[in-house]
C-alpha positions as CSV (number, residue, x, y, z in Angstrom):
1,M,115.1,196.7,122.2
2,N,119.1,198.0,122.2
3,D,119.1,198.3,118.5
4,L,116.7,201.3,118.6
5,T,118.5,202.4,121.8
6,A,121.6,202.3,119.4
7,L,119.7,203.8,116.3
8,L,118.2,206.8,118.8
9,A,122.0,207.7,119.9
10,A,123.1,208.0,116.5
11,A,120.6,210.4,115.3
12,P,121.7,213.5,115.3
13,A,120.6,216.2,117.2
14,G,118.9,217.9,114.6
15,D,116.9,215.1,113.2
16,G,114.7,214.7,116.6
17,I,111.8,215.3,114.2
18,G,112.7,212.4,112.0
19,V,113.4,210.1,114.4
20,L,110.2,210.9,116.5
21,R,108.2,210.3,113.3
22,W,109.8,206.9,112.7
23,V,109.3,206.1,116.1
24,L,105.4,206.8,115.3
25,I,105.3,205.0,111.9
26,V,107.0,201.7,113.7
27,S,104.2,201.9,116.9
28,V,101.2,202.4,114.7
29,V,102.7,199.3,112.7
30,G,103.1,197.3,115.9
31,I,99.7,198.5,116.7
32,V,97.8,197.5,113.8
33,L,99.7,193.9,113.9
34,L,98.8,193.1,117.6
35,A,95.6,194.1,117.3
36,W,95.1,191.9,114.1
37,F,96.9,188.8,115.6
38,L,94.5,189.4,118.6
39,L,91.6,189.8,116.6
40,R,92.0,187.5,114.6
41,G,90.8,184.6,116.1
42,Y,87.4,186.2,116.9
43,G,86.3,185.1,113.4
44,D,86.7,181.5,114.2
45,K,84.1,181.6,116.0
């Protein structure tokens, strides 16, 4: 988590939209991977 805060702190002030876009992309990918990890066990039953 420290890497993320360092990345956000190092981003230029005018690049807020780009940072927000990357945060959204990473969040969506994380949610998809979490959902796949949680739901893959149901196929075995």
